[in-house]
C-alpha positions as CSV (number, residue, x, y, z in Angstrom):
1,X,-11.3,5.0,-5.0
2,X,-9.8,6.7,-2.0
3,X,-9.9,5.8,1.7
4,X,-12.7,3.6,3.1
5,X,-14.0,3.7,6.7
6,X,-15.5,1.0,8.8
7,X,-16.9,1.2,12.3
8,X,-17.9,-1.4,14.9
9,X,-20.9,0.8,15.7
10,X,-22.7,-0.9,12.8
11,X,-23.0,-4.1,14.8
12,X,-24.7,-4.7,18.2
13,X,-22.5,-3.8,21.2
14,X,-22.0,-7.4,22.2
15,X,-20.6,-8.2,18.8
16,X,-18.2,-5.3,18.4
17,X,-15.1,-6.9,19.8
18,X,-15.6,-10.0,17.5
19,X,-16.1,-7.6,14.6
20,X,-12.8,-5.9,15.2
21,X,-11.0,-9.2,15.6
22,X,-12.4,-10.6,12.4
23,X,-11.8,-7.4,10.4
24,X,-8.2,-7.1,11.5
25,X,-7.5,-10.8,11.0
26,X,-9.0,-10.7,7.5
27,X,-7.8,-7.4,6.2
28,X,-4.4,-7.0,7.9
29,X,-3.1,-10.4,9.1
30,X,-4.3,-13.3,11.2
31,X,-3.9,-12.8,15.0
32,X,-5.7,-13.3,18.3
33,X,-7.0,-10.5,20.6
34,X,-8.2,-10.2,24.2
35,X,-9.7,-7.2,26.0
36,X,-11.1,-6.2,29.3
37,X,-13.5,-4.0,27.4
38,X,-15.3,-6.6,25.3
39,X,-18.8,-5.6,26.6
40,X,-18.4,-1.9,25.5
41,X,-15.7,-2.2,22.9
42,X,-15.1,0.7,20.5
43,X,-13.4,0.5,17.1
44,X,-13.1,2.6,14.0
45,X,-10.9,1.7,11.0
46,X,-9.8,3.8,8.0
47,X,-8.0,2.0,5.2
48,X,-6.0,3.8,2.5
49,X,-4.6,1.5,-0.3
50,X,-1.3,2.8,-1.6
51,X,-0.3,0.2,-4.2
52,X,2.5,-1.8,-2.7
53,X,1.9,-0.3,0.8
54,X,-1.3,0.0,2.8
55,X,-2.1,2.5,5.5
56,X,-4.7,1.8,8.2
57,X,-5.7,4.2,10.9
58,X,-7.2,2.6,14.0
59,X,-9.1,4.0,16.9
60,X,-10.0,1.2,19.4
61,X,-10.4,0.2,23.0
62,X,-7.3,-1.3,24.9
63,X,-6.5,-4.8,23.7
64,X,-3.8,-7.5,24.0
65,X,-2.8,-8.9,20.6
66,X,-0.6,-11.8,19.8
67,X,0.6,-13.4,16.6
68,X,1.8,-16.9,16.9
69,X,3.6,-19.3,14.5
70,X,0.1,-20.8,13.8
71,X,-1.2,-17.3,12.7
72,X,1.9,-16.8,10.5
73,X,1.2,-20.1,8.8
74,X,-2.4,-19.0,8.2
75,X,-1.4,-15.8,6.5
76,X,1.8,-13.7,6.2
77,X,2.1,-10.6,4.1
78,X,5.9,-11.1,4.4
79,X,6.6,-7.5,5.2
80,X,7.2,-4.9,7.8
81,X,4.7,-3.2,9.9
82,X,5.5,0.4,10.8
83,X,3.2,1.7,13.5
84,X,2.8,5.4,14.6
85,X,1.2,5.5,18.1
86,X,-0.4,8.9,18.5
87,X,-2.6,8.2,21.6
88,X,-2.1,5.6,24.2
89,X,0.9,3.3,24.3
90,X,2.1,0.0,22.7
91,X,4.2,-2.5,24.6
92,X,5.7,-4.6,21.8
93,X,7.6,-7.9,22.3
94,X,9.2,-9.9,19.5
95,X,11.9,-12.5,19.7
96,X,13.3,-11.4,23.1
97,X,13.1,-7.7,22.3
98,X,10.7,-5.3,24.0
99,X,9.8,-1.6,23.4
100,X,7.2,0.7,25.0
101,X,6.1,3.2,22.4
102,X,4.1,6.4,23.0
103,X,3.9,9.1,20.3
104,X,6.6,7.5,18.1
105,X,7.1,4.7,15.5
106,X,7.9,1.1,16.1
107,X,8.9,-1.4,13.3
108,X,8.1,-5.1,13.4
109,X,8.4,-8.1,11.1
110,X,5.2,-9.8,10.2
111,X,6.9,-13.2,9.7
112,X,7.9,-13.5,13.4
113,X,5.7,-14.2,16.4
114,X,4.8,-11.0,18.3
115,X,2.9,-9.8,21.4
116,X,1.5,-6.3,21.6
117,X,-0.3,-4.7,24.6
118,X,-2.2,-1.6,23.6
119,X,-2.8,0.4,26.7
120,X,-4.8,3.6,27.5
121,X,-5.8,5.4,30.6
122,X,-9.3,5.7,29.4
123,X,-9.5,7.4,26.0
124,X,-9.4,5.2,22.8
125,X,-6.0,4.3,21.4
126,X,-5.1,6.0,18.1
127,X,-2.5,4.4,15.9
128,X,-1.6,4.3,12.2
129,X,-0.2,1.1,10.7
130,X,1.8,1.0,7.5
131,X,2.1,-2.4,5.9
132,X,5.1,-2.6,3.5
133,X,6.4,-5.8,1.7
134,X,10.0,-6.5,2.5
135,X,10.7,-6.6,-1.2
136,X,9.5,-3.0,-1.6
137,X,12.1,-1.5,0.8
138,X,15.6,-0.8,-0.7
139,X,17.3,-1.4,2.7
140,X,18.1,-5.0,3.2
141,X,16.5,-7.1,6.1
142,X,20.0,-7.5,7.6
143,X,20.5,-3.7,7.8
144,X,17.0,-3.2,9.2
145,X,17.4,-5.9,11.9
146,X,18.8,-3.4,14.5
147,X,15.7,-1.2,14.2
148,X,13.1,-3.9,14.9
149,X,11.1,-3.5,18.1
150,X,12.7,-0.2,19.0
151,X,11.1,3.1,19.8
152,X,11.9,5.2,16.8
153,X,11.4,9.0,17.3
154,X,8.8,10.6,15.1
155,X,9.7,14.2,16.2
156,X,12.6,15.3,14.1
157,X,14.2,14.9,10.7
158,X,12.9,12.5,8.1
159,X,10.8,10.7,10.7
160,X,8.8,13.9,11.5
161,X,8.3,14.5,7.8
162,X,7.0,10.9,7.4
163,X,4.7,11.2,10.4
164,X,3.2,14.5,9.1
165,X,2.8,13.0,5.6
166,X,0.9,10.0,7.0
167,X,-1.4,12.2,9.1
168,X,-2.2,14.3,6.0
169,X,-2.7,11.2,3.9
170,X,-5.2,9.9,6.5
171,X,-7.1,13.1,6.5
172,X,-7.2,13.6,2.7
173,X,-7.1,10.0,1.4
174,X,-10.9,10.0,0.9
175,X,-10.5,12.9,-1.6
176,X,-7.8,11.2,-3.7
177,X,-8.3,9.0,-6.7
178,X,-6.7,5.6,-7.3
179,X,-3.9,7.0,-9.5
180,X,-3.0,9.7,-7.0
181,X,-2.9,7.2,-4.1
182,X,-0.6,4.9,-6.2
183,X,1.8,7.8,-6.7
184,X,1.7,8.7,-3.0
185,X,2.3,5.0,-2.2
186,X,5.7,5.3,-4.0
187,X,6.4,8.5,-2.2
188,X,5.5,6.9,1.1
189,X,8.0,4.1,0.6
190,X,10.7,6.7,-0.2
191,X,9.9,8.6,3.0
192,X,10.0,5.4,5.0
193,X,13.4,4.5,3.5
194,X,14.7,7.9,4.4
195,X,13.3,7.7,7.9
196,X,14.8,4.3,8.6
197,X,18.1,5.2,7.0
198,X,18.3,8.2,9.2
199,X,17.7,6.0,12.3
200,X,20.6,3.8,11.0
201,X,22.8,6.9,10.9
202,X,23.3,6.2,7.2
203,X,21.2,8.7,5.4
204,X,24.2,10.4,3.7
205,X,25.9,7.0,3.1
206,X,23.0,5.0,1.8
207,X,24.2,1.7,0.3
208,X,24.4,1.3,-3.5
209,X,21.4,-1.1,-3.2
210,X,19.3,1.6,-1.6
211,X,20.3,4.3,-4.1
212,X,19.5,2.0,-7.0
213,X,16.1,1.1,-5.5
214,X,15.2,4.7,-4.9
215,X,16.1,5.5,-8.5
216,X,14.0,2.6,-9.7
217,X,11.0,3.9,-7.6
218,X,11.4,7.4,-9.1
219,X,11.4,5.9,-12.6
220,X,8.3,3.8,-11.9
221,X,6.5,6.9,-10.7
222,X,7.6,8.7,-13.9
223,X,6.3,5.9,-16.0
224,X,2.9,5.9,-14.2
225,X,2.6,9.7,-14.7
226,X,3.5,9.6,-18.4
227,X,1.8,6.5,-19.8
228,X,-0.3,8.6,-22.1
229,X,2.7,10.0,-23.9
230,X,3.2,7.9,-27.1
231,X,6.9,8.9,-27.1
232,X,7.5,7.3,-23.7
233,X,10.5,5.0,-24.3
234,X,13.5,3.7,-22.4
235,X,15.7,6.3,-24.1
236,X,13.5,9.2,-23.0
237,X,13.3,7.8,-19.5
238,X,17.0,7.5,-19.3
239,X,17.5,11.0,-20.5
240,X,15.0,12.5,-18.1
241,X,16.8,10.8,-15.2
242,X,20.4,11.6,-16.3
243,X,21.4,7.9,-16.6
244,X,22.6,5.8,-19.4
245,X,20.4,3.2,-21.2
246,X,22.7,0.5,-19.9
247,X,22.2,1.7,-16.3
248,X,18.4,1.9,-16.9
249,X,18.3,-1.7,-18.2
250,X,20.5,-2.9,-15.2
251,X,18.0,-1.4,-12.7
252,X,15.3,-3.7,-14.2
253,X,17.5,-6.8,-14.2
254,X,16.0,-8.1,-11.0
255,X,12.4,-7.1,-11.8
256,X,9.7,-9.5,-13.1
257,X,9.5,-7.5,-16.3
258,X,11.7,-5.4,-18.5
259,X,11.2,-1.7,-18.6
260,X,9.3,-2.0,-22.0
261,X,7.2,-4.8,-20.4
262,X,6.4,-2.5,-17.4
263,X,5.2,0.3,-19.7
264,X,3.1,-2.1,-21.8
265,X,1.5,-3.8,-18.8
266,X,0.6,-0.6,-17.1
267,X,-0.9,0.9,-20.3
268,X,-2.9,-2.3,-20.7
269,X,-4.1,-2.1,-17.1
270,X,-5.3,1.4,-17.6
271,X,-7.1,0.5,-20.8
272,X,-8.7,-2.6,-19.2
273,X,-10.0,-0.4,-16.4
274,X,-11.3,2.4,-18.6
275,X,-13.1,0.0,-21.0
276,X,-15.2,-1.3,-18.1
277,X,-16.0,2.2,-16.6
278,X,-19.5,3.4,-17.4
279,X,-18.4,7.0,-17.6
280,X,-16.0,6.1,-20.4
281,X,-18.8,4.5,-22.6
282,X,-19.0,7.5,-24.8
283,X,-15.3,7.0,-25.9
284,X,-14.4,4.6,-28.6
285,X,-12.0,1.8,-28.0
286,X,-9.4,3.5,-30.2
287,X,-9.7,6.7,-28.2
288,X,-9.2,4.9,-24.9
289,X,-6.2,3.1,-26.4
290,X,-4.7,6.4,-27.6
291,X,-5.3,8.0,-24.2
292,X,-2.8,5.5,-22.7
293,X,-0.2,5.7,-25.5
294,X,-1.3,3.0,-27.9
295,X,-1.1,4.6,-31.4
296,X,-1.7,1.5,-33.5
297,X,-5.3,0.1,-33.1
298,X,-4.5,-3.3,-34.6
299,X,-1.4,-3.8,-32.4
300,X,-3.4,-2.7,-29.4
301,X,-6.1,-5.2,-30.0
302,X,-3.6,-8.0,-30.5
303,X,-1.7,-7.1,-27.4
304,X,-4.8,-6.8,-25.3
305,X,-6.1,-10.2,-26.5
306,X,-2.7,-11.8,-25.7
307,X,-2.8,-10.3,-22.1
308,X,-6.5,-10.9,-21.2
309,X,-7.7,-13.7,-23.6
310,X,-10.4,-11.4,-25.0
311,X,-10.6,-8.5,-27.4
312,X,-11.1,-4.9,-26.1
313,X,-14.6,-4.8,-27.6
314,X,-15.6,-8.1,-26.0
315,X,-14.2,-7.0,-22.6
316,X,-16.3,-3.7,-22.8
317,X,-19.4,-5.6,-23.8
318,X,-19.0,-8.1,-20.9
319,X,-18.6,-5.3,-18.4
320,X,-21.7,-3.6,-19.7
321,X,-23.7,-6.8,-19.5
322,X,-22.4,-7.4,-15.9
323,X,-23.5,-3.9,-14.9
324,X,-27.0,-4.4,-16.4
325,X,-27.4,-7.7,-14.7
326,X,-26.4,-6.2,-11.3
327,X,-28.9,-3.3,-11.9
328,X,-31.8,-5.7,-12.6
329,X,-31.0,-7.7,-9.5
330,X,-31.1,-4.7,-7.2
331,X,-34.0,-4.6,-4.7
332,X,-37.1,-2.8,-5.9
333,X,-36.5,-3.3,-9.6
């Protein structure tokens, strides 16, 4: 699925501020809010899932938001929050630093207490928030520390490219499928890295760590786009990226799974999803397995059972039964 929208207009006016507070606390991270506009509060939210990253576009009445140590204990995505303020202004304070941001980016750390005043002369505030796990960025926390709670220009170079990309992604996200958004999530992280590196005056002298992580991200995108190729292998991946097999294996040393494990897991995930989709019911289990690069039916069935504790046929039957049960429980049936 693509982007999803939610609006406070679906609840009575007296409940709209509480709706916004609950939605943000549950779907982004726990925090507290106050507002002088509680009685006529306005809020619209568009969420675009991007795999590791998540993009949320907000339109809302002025608020004061704070995230305390108690909120952090309740829930911490352990990442960075990159905000593009396109209408209104944000006054952000975190650990003794303060920045006033209008029309530009600001980067904060979700694991530290923070105060944000979202100010507007009258029109709703417009902002896009990109949530990125720290582990997904190739630039180390030590290197990014100088960029925290600073106004980061969004009007030139890599930052302008990123800002334009996020606006287009917000506008077109509803028309994109899950796989397309996953690919664009990887591209988003690359653009964020380039933007932050440029602000660190190190775009042309990116550290070895950053270069390795960028290469790893490109390889992961290549794998995702070529899962259906039965000849996809570490050797073909290395050749396509002009690196040696040894370098390729080294890139995956710090990852939870080997490169072969990544390919196998992603193929299984695609099969698991397809087997439960009603529009794929006309395809045999073997056809779905072949679609995602599994050429040996017996080996596929064994691997699937080891991963999910059930056979592909049993998984498909369970999904059908679940759909039928839901259908019979719908009102009016």
